[in-house]
N, CA, C and O atoms as CSV, one atom per row, in Angstrom:
chain,resi,resn,atom,element,x,y,z
A,1,UNK,N,N,-3.144,-4.575,-5.640
A,1,UNK,CA,C,-4.156,-3.317,-5.812
A,1,UNK,C,C,-5.475,-3.909,-5.295
A,1,UNK,O,O,-5.972,-4.863,-5.894
A,2,UNK,N,N,-6.095,-3.356,-4.148
A,2,UNK,CA,C,-7.643,-3.854,-3.735
A,2,UNK,C,C,-8.560,-3.319,-4.747
A,2,UNK,O,O,-8.624,-2.168,-5.177
A,3,UNK,N,N,-9.352,-4.482,-5.094
A,3,UNK,CA,C,-10.429,-4.527,-5.812
A,3,UNK,C,C,-11.690,-3.789,-4.987
A,3,UNK,O,O,-12.073,-4.162,-3.879
A,4,UNK,N,N,-12.186,-2.816,-5.643
A,4,UNK,CA,C,-13.325,-1.926,-5.226
A,4,UNK,C,C,-14.735,-2.521,-5.705
A,4,UNK,O,O,-15.639,-2.786,-4.913
A,5,UNK,N,N,-14.806,-2.674,-6.901
A,5,UNK,CA,C,-15.892,-3.353,-7.646
A,5,UNK,C,C,-15.651,-4.149,-8.832
A,5,UNK,O,O,-14.561,-4.214,-9.399
A,6,UNK,N,N,-16.717,-4.758,-9.191
A,6,UNK,CA,C,-16.473,-6.043,-10.359
A,6,UNK,C,C,-17.818,-6.039,-11.018
A,6,UNK,O,O,-18.726,-6.531,-10.346
A,7,UNK,N,N,-18.120,-5.576,-12.208
A,7,UNK,CA,C,-19.244,-5.638,-12.915
A,7,UNK,C,C,-18.944,-5.842,-14.470
A,7,UNK,O,O,-18.109,-5.148,-15.049
A,8,UNK,N,N,-19.776,-6.969,-15.189
A,8,UNK,CA,C,-19.895,-7.113,-16.381
A,8,UNK,C,C,-18.386,-7.222,-17.196
A,8,UNK,O,O,-18.153,-6.929,-18.368
A,9,UNK,N,N,-17.546,-7.693,-16.261
A,9,UNK,CA,C,-16.073,-8.157,-16.864
A,9,UNK,C,C,-15.237,-7.088,-16.544
A,9,UNK,O,O,-14.077,-7.180,-16.944
A,10,UNK,N,N,-15.652,-5.805,-15.732
A,10,UNK,CA,C,-14.974,-4.548,-15.474
A,10,UNK,C,C,-14.433,-4.886,-14.261
A,10,UNK,O,O,-15.133,-5.500,-13.457
A,11,UNK,N,N,-13.163,-4.551,-13.963
A,11,UNK,CA,C,-12.805,-4.752,-12.625
A,11,UNK,C,C,-12.176,-3.351,-12.038
A,11,UNK,O,O,-11.202,-2.904,-12.643
A,12,UNK,N,N,-12.608,-2.719,-11.040
A,12,UNK,CA,C,-12.093,-1.485,-10.694
A,12,UNK,C,C,-11.458,-1.623,-9.444
A,12,UNK,O,O,-11.968,-2.319,-8.566
A,13,UNK,N,N,-10.212,-0.926,-9.254
A,13,UNK,CA,C,-9.370,-0.940,-8.049
A,13,UNK,C,C,-8.853,0.387,-7.731
A,13,UNK,O,O,-8.961,1.322,-8.525
A,14,UNK,N,N,-8.251,0.499,-6.499
A,14,UNK,CA,C,-7.821,1.760,-5.970
A,14,UNK,C,C,-6.586,1.340,-5.157
A,14,UNK,O,O,-6.665,0.415,-4.349
A,15,UNK,N,N,-5.495,1.987,-5.359
A,15,UNK,CA,C,-4.418,1.796,-4.492
A,15,UNK,C,C,-4.463,2.728,-3.356
A,15,UNK,O,O,-4.910,3.874,-3.394
A,16,UNK,N,N,-3.894,2.049,-2.218
A,16,UNK,CA,C,-4.018,2.736,-0.822
A,16,UNK,C,C,-3.229,4.206,-0.749
A,16,UNK,O,O,-3.656,5.257,-0.273
A,17,UNK,N,N,-2.032,3.957,-1.330
A,17,UNK,CA,C,-0.966,5.223,-1.316
A,17,UNK,C,C,-0.764,5.565,-2.781
A,17,UNK,O,O,0.172,5.083,-3.419
A,18,UNK,N,N,-1.735,6.483,-3.361
A,18,UNK,CA,C,-1.540,6.900,-4.690
A,18,UNK,C,C,-1.182,8.351,-4.789
A,18,UNK,O,O,-1.195,9.033,-3.765
A,19,UNK,N,N,-0.892,8.829,-5.845
A,19,UNK,CA,C,-0.693,10.204,-6.219
A,19,UNK,C,C,-1.739,10.987,-6.746
A,19,UNK,O,O,-2.569,10.449,-7.479
A,20,UNK,N,N,-1.808,12.114,-6.489
A,20,UNK,CA,C,-3.104,13.239,-7.267
A,20,UNK,C,C,-2.803,13.128,-8.481
A,20,UNK,O,O,-1.672,12.853,-8.884
A,21,UNK,N,N,-3.874,13.351,-9.247
A,21,UNK,CA,C,-5.341,13.638,-8.911
A,21,UNK,C,C,-6.113,12.491,-8.515
A,21,UNK,O,O,-5.878,11.439,-9.109
A,22,UNK,N,N,-7.026,12.507,-7.582
A,22,UNK,CA,C,-8.028,11.326,-7.234
A,22,UNK,C,C,-8.210,10.545,-8.336
A,22,UNK,O,O,-8.654,11.089,-9.347
A,23,UNK,N,N,-7.918,9.199,-8.351
A,23,UNK,CA,C,-8.493,8.370,-9.709
A,23,UNK,C,C,-8.375,6.813,-9.184
A,23,UNK,O,O,-7.781,6.470,-8.162
A,24,UNK,N,N,-9.021,6.005,-10.036
A,24,UNK,CA,C,-9.124,4.683,-9.856
A,24,UNK,C,C,-8.646,4.047,-11.070
A,24,UNK,O,O,-8.513,4.758,-12.066
A,25,UNK,N,N,-8.364,2.796,-11.133
A,25,UNK,CA,C,-7.856,1.789,-12.208
A,25,UNK,C,C,-8.918,0.988,-12.843
A,25,UNK,O,O,-9.781,0.541,-12.088
A,26,UNK,N,N,-8.991,0.768,-13.922
A,26,UNK,CA,C,-9.958,-0.130,-14.654
A,26,UNK,C,C,-9.330,-1.086,-15.364
A,26,UNK,O,O,-8.367,-0.799,-16.075
A,27,UNK,N,N,-9.792,-2.311,-15.256
A,27,UNK,CA,C,-9.190,-3.600,-16.053
A,27,UNK,C,C,-10.451,-4.336,-16.946
A,27,UNK,O,O,-11.425,-4.846,-16.392
A,28,UNK,N,N,-10.296,-4.307,-18.115
A,28,UNK,CA,C,-11.416,-4.945,-18.972
A,28,UNK,C,C,-10.719,-5.774,-19.977
A,28,UNK,O,O,-10.092,-5.258,-20.902
A,29,UNK,N,N,-10.810,-6.937,-19.828
A,29,UNK,CA,C,-10.065,-8.004,-20.934
A,29,UNK,C,C,-8.590,-7.430,-20.798
A,29,UNK,O,O,-7.921,-7.370,-19.766
A,30,UNK,N,N,-8.198,-6.980,-22.213
A,30,UNK,CA,C,-6.648,-6.785,-22.282
A,30,UNK,C,C,-6.470,-5.198,-22.003
A,30,UNK,O,O,-5.361,-4.665,-21.991
A,31,UNK,N,N,-7.650,-4.519,-21.785
A,31,UNK,CA,C,-7.737,-2.902,-21.805
A,31,UNK,C,C,-7.308,-2.606,-20.056
A,31,UNK,O,O,-7.543,-3.326,-19.086
A,32,UNK,N,N,-6.665,-1.391,-20.116
A,32,UNK,CA,C,-6.304,-0.774,-18.643
A,32,UNK,C,C,-6.453,0.579,-19.010
A,32,UNK,O,O,-6.167,1.077,-20.098
A,33,UNK,N,N,-7.040,1.272,-17.772
A,33,UNK,CA,C,-7.116,2.509,-17.941
A,33,UNK,C,C,-7.003,3.153,-16.486
A,33,UNK,O,O,-7.405,2.574,-15.478
A,34,UNK,N,N,-6.466,4.299,-16.488
A,34,UNK,CA,C,-6.820,5.146,-14.953
A,34,UNK,C,C,-7.705,6.222,-15.378
A,34,UNK,O,O,-7.588,6.922,-16.385
A,35,UNK,N,N,-8.753,6.270,-14.335
A,35,UNK,CA,C,-9.781,7.283,-14.600
A,35,UNK,C,C,-10.046,8.292,-13.514
A,35,UNK,O,O,-10.210,7.900,-12.359
A,36,UNK,N,N,-10.095,9.556,-13.818
A,36,UNK,CA,C,-10.218,10.541,-12.706
A,36,UNK,C,C,-11.673,10.562,-11.990
A,36,UNK,O,O,-12.659,10.543,-12.727
A,37,UNK,N,N,-11.848,10.601,-10.582
A,37,UNK,CA,C,-12.836,10.541,-9.742
A,37,UNK,C,C,-13.645,11.741,-10.063
A,37,UNK,O,O,-14.874,11.730,-10.133
A,38,UNK,N,N,-12.822,12.868,-10.272
A,38,UNK,CA,C,-13.673,14.130,-10.236
A,38,UNK,C,C,-14.539,14.400,-11.381
A,38,UNK,O,O,-15.674,14.851,-11.224
A,39,UNK,N,N,-13.974,14.103,-12.685
A,39,UNK,CA,C,-14.846,14.285,-13.770
A,39,UNK,C,C,-14.863,13.076,-14.754
A,39,UNK,O,O,-15.270,13.172,-15.911
A,40,UNK,N,N,-14.379,11.911,-14.185
A,40,UNK,CA,C,-14.610,10.896,-15.017
A,40,UNK,C,C,-13.894,10.572,-16.217
A,40,UNK,O,O,-14.211,9.603,-16.907
A,41,UNK,N,N,-12.709,11.528,-16.568
A,41,UNK,CA,C,-11.940,11.548,-17.703
A,41,UNK,C,C,-10.860,10.329,-17.584
A,41,UNK,O,O,-10.449,9.928,-16.495
A,42,UNK,N,N,-10.516,9.877,-18.644
A,42,UNK,CA,C,-9.353,8.802,-18.714
A,42,UNK,C,C,-8.053,9.504,-18.677
A,42,UNK,O,O,-7.654,10.245,-19.576
A,43,UNK,N,N,-7.375,9.212,-17.518
A,43,UNK,CA,C,-6.025,10.008,-17.509
A,43,UNK,C,C,-4.794,9.343,-18.234
A,43,UNK,O,O,-3.782,9.876,-18.688
A,44,UNK,N,N,-5.177,8.029,-18.209
A,44,UNK,CA,C,-3.965,7.011,-19.037
A,44,UNK,C,C,-4.780,5.760,-19.562
A,44,UNK,O,O,-5.796,5.333,-19.014
A,45,UNK,N,N,-4.241,5.272,-20.613
A,45,UNK,CA,C,-4.671,4.167,-21.282
A,45,UNK,C,C,-6.115,4.408,-21.876
A,45,UNK,O,O,-6.626,5.518,-22.031
A,46,UNK,N,N,-6.664,3.252,-22.170
A,46,UNK,CA,C,-7.921,3.349,-22.953
A,46,UNK,C,C,-8.779,2.216,-22.778
A,46,UNK,O,O,-8.306,1.145,-22.398
A,47,UNK,N,N,-10.169,2.377,-23.056
A,47,UNK,CA,C,-11.320,1.603,-22.820
A,47,UNK,C,C,-12.206,1.510,-24.143
A,47,UNK,O,O,-12.339,2.502,-24.858
A,48,UNK,N,N,-12.791,0.328,-24.440
A,48,UNK,CA,C,-13.667,0.445,-25.497
A,48,UNK,C,C,-14.800,1.561,-25.170
A,48,UNK,O,O,-15.084,1.743,-23.986
A,49,UNK,N,N,-15.415,2.267,-26.115
A,49,UNK,CA,C,-16.351,3.126,-25.912
A,49,UNK,C,C,-17.531,2.632,-24.877
A,49,UNK,O,O,-17.981,3.315,-23.957
A,50,UNK,N,N,-17.904,1.395,-25.203
A,50,UNK,CA,C,-19.250,0.767,-24.385
A,50,UNK,C,C,-18.745,0.818,-22.856
A,50,UNK,O,O,-19.332,1.409,-21.949
A,51,UNK,N,N,-17.570,0.101,-22.741
A,51,UNK,CA,C,-17.149,-0.130,-21.439
A,51,UNK,C,C,-16.697,1.186,-20.748
A,51,UNK,O,O,-16.689,1.216,-19.517
A,52,UNK,N,N,-16.305,2.320,-21.493
A,52,UNK,CA,C,-16.087,3.611,-20.875
A,52,UNK,C,C,-17.185,4.292,-20.369
A,52,UNK,O,O,-17.127,5.007,-19.369
A,53,UNK,N,N,-18.351,4.060,-21.137
A,53,UNK,CA,C,-19.669,4.483,-20.660
A,53,UNK,C,C,-20.157,4.016,-19.425
A,53,UNK,O,O,-20.601,4.772,-18.560
A,54,UNK,N,N,-20.078,2.590,-19.298
A,54,UNK,CA,C,-20.496,1.935,-18.143
A,54,UNK,C,C,-19.698,2.323,-16.792
A,54,UNK,O,O,-20.209,2.484,-15.684
A,55,UNK,N,N,-18.301,2.439,-17.135
A,55,UNK,CA,C,-17.424,3.056,-16.092
A,55,UNK,C,C,-17.820,4.443,-15.692
A,55,UNK,O,O,-17.923,4.698,-14.492
A,56,UNK,N,N,-18.088,5.512,-16.742
A,56,UNK,CA,C,-18.469,6.601,-16.438
A,56,UNK,C,C,-19.768,6.624,-15.355
A,56,UNK,O,O,-19.770,7.259,-14.301
A,57,UNK,N,N,-20.728,5.893,-15.794
A,57,UNK,CA,C,-22.074,5.723,-15.307
A,57,UNK,C,C,-21.680,5.344,-13.693
A,57,UNK,O,O,-21.998,6.000,-12.701
A,58,UNK,N,N,-21.055,4.346,-13.727
A,58,UNK,CA,C,-20.792,3.678,-12.275
A,58,UNK,C,C,-20.028,4.701,-11.356
A,58,UNK,O,O,-20.297,4.777,-10.157
A,59,UNK,N,N,-19.057,5.495,-11.959
A,59,UNK,CA,C,-18.269,6.412,-11.234
A,59,UNK,C,C,-19.291,7.551,-10.663
A,59,UNK,O,O,-19.385,7.853,-9.473
A,60,UNK,N,N,-20.026,8.117,-11.719
A,60,UNK,CA,C,-20.738,9.236,-11.364
A,60,UNK,C,C,-21.929,8.963,-10.148
A,60,UNK,O,O,-22.282,9.811,-9.327
A,61,UNK,N,N,-22.415,7.662,-10.242
A,61,UNK,CA,C,-23.204,7.334,-9.268
A,61,UNK,C,C,-22.490,7.079,-7.708
A,61,UNK,O,O,-23.108,7.176,-6.648
A,62,UNK,N,N,-21.287,6.790,-7.828
A,62,UNK,CA,C,-20.588,6.721,-6.466
A,62,UNK,C,C,-19.398,7.678,-6.359
A,62,UNK,O,O,-18.361,7.390,-5.762
A,63,UNK,N,N,-19.642,8.915,-7.022
A,63,UNK,CA,C,-18.317,9.679,-6.892
A,63,UNK,C,C,-18.157,10.185,-5.393
A,63,UNK,O,O,-17.003,10.285,-4.977
A,64,UNK,N,N,-19.087,10.477,-4.640
A,64,UNK,CA,C,-18.819,11.047,-3.318
A,64,UNK,C,C,-18.200,9.730,-2.365
A,64,UNK,O,O,-17.365,9.828,-1.466
A,65,UNK,N,N,-18.712,8.782,-2.735
A,65,UNK,CA,C,-18.024,7.682,-1.967
A,65,UNK,C,C,-16.478,7.312,-2.391
A,65,UNK,O,O,-15.614,6.962,-1.587
A,66,UNK,N,N,-16.316,7.441,-3.650
A,66,UNK,CA,C,-15.017,7.458,-4.236
A,66,UNK,C,C,-14.088,8.317,-3.830
A,66,UNK,O,O,-12.950,7.920,-3.578
A,67,UNK,N,N,-14.465,9.685,-3.703
A,67,UNK,CA,C,-13.563,10.878,-3.174
A,67,UNK,C,C,-13.284,10.823,-1.575
A,67,UNK,O,O,-12.336,11.346,-0.988
A,68,UNK,N,N,-14.469,9.972,-0.950
A,68,UNK,CA,C,-14.161,9.846,0.526
A,68,UNK,C,C,-13.128,8.754,0.723
A,68,UNK,O,O,-12.279,8.825,1.611
A,69,UNK,N,N,-13.227,7.700,-0.164
A,69,UNK,CA,C,-12.387,6.663,0.088
A,69,UNK,C,C,-10.700,7.145,-0.200
A,69,UNK,O,O,-9.728,6.734,0.435
A,70,UNK,N,N,-10.691,8.043,-1.241
A,70,UNK,CA,C,-9.315,8.525,-1.697
A,70,UNK,C,C,-8.859,9.348,-0.640
A,70,UNK,O,O,-7.633,9.422,-0.550
A,71,UNK,N,N,-9.556,10.014,0.218
A,71,UNK,CA,C,-9.280,10.862,1.172
A,71,UNK,C,C,-8.816,10.225,2.423
A,71,UNK,O,O,-7.771,10.531,2.998
A,72,UNK,N,N,-9.615,9.361,2.793
A,72,UNK,CA,C,-9.438,8.638,4.076
A,72,UNK,C,C,-8.597,7.435,4.007
A,72,UNK,O,O,-8.201,6.799,4.983
A,73,UNK,N,N,-8.304,7.117,2.494
A,73,UNK,CA,C,-7.627,5.655,2.427
A,73,UNK,C,C,-8.493,4.462,3.066
A,73,UNK,O,O,-8.043,3.320,3.168
A,74,UNK,N,N,-9.505,4.757,3.397
A,74,UNK,CA,C,-10.510,3.572,3.993
A,74,UNK,C,C,-11.009,2.814,2.663
A,74,UNK,O,O,-12.148,3.053,2.260
A,75,UNK,N,N,-10.212,1.934,1.992
A,75,UNK,CA,C,-10.661,1.158,0.827
A,75,UNK,C,C,-11.492,0.040,1.102
A,75,UNK,O,O,-11.054,-0.888,1.782
A,76,UNK,N,N,-12.665,0.031,0.635
A,76,UNK,CA,C,-13.920,-0.840,0.611
A,76,UNK,C,C,-14.551,-1.306,-0.606
A,76,UNK,O,O,-14.363,-0.707,-1.665
A,77,UNK,N,N,-15.288,-2.332,-0.530
A,77,UNK,CA,C,-16.254,-2.654,-1.738
A,77,UNK,C,C,-17.253,-1.550,-1.916
A,77,UNK,O,O,-17.639,-0.861,-0.972
A,78,UNK,N,N,-17.705,-1.388,-3.284
A,78,UNK,CA,C,-18.673,-0.504,-3.552
A,78,UNK,C,C,-19.541,-1.254,-4.534
A,78,UNK,O,O,-19.005,-1.956,-5.391
A,79,UNK,N,N,-20.896,-1.138,-4.452
A,79,UNK,CA,C,-21.941,-1.811,-5.142
A,79,UNK,C,C,-21.564,-1.788,-6.575
A,79,UNK,O,O,-21.086,-0.743,-7.016
A,80,UNK,N,N,-21.728,-2.861,-7.397
A,80,UNK,CA,C,-21.357,-2.947,-8.762
A,80,UNK,C,C,-22.602,-2.018,-9.634
A,80,UNK,O,O,-23.620,-1.610,-9.075
A,81,UNK,N,N,-22.319,-1.812,-10.948
A,81,UNK,CA,C,-23.532,-1.546,-11.728
A,81,UNK,C,C,-24.211,-2.593,-12.281
A,81,UNK,O,O,-23.661,-3.480,-12.934
A,82,UNK,N,N,-25.516,-2.526,-12.024
A,82,UNK,CA,C,-26.666,-3.494,-12.369
A,82,UNK,C,C,-27.476,-3.185,-13.510
A,82,UNK,O,O,-28.406,-3.927,-13.827
């Protein structure tokens, strides 16, 4: 699974050939989650509240780029949250 960003122990990945709705995968320590690109809701799994907030902040900043990557399948690195 291609890694698209990494920050503060959070690893964000996106598969090349995935099912709808548009989403990305998050790993943090032993936690795993699938997060919707369109509304940042957790579709599957769970994250600690602080990590979920960081992931939501990052996703909102990069929502247009994430949707473009999902549609084009041109997976690339995205700036981390700093």
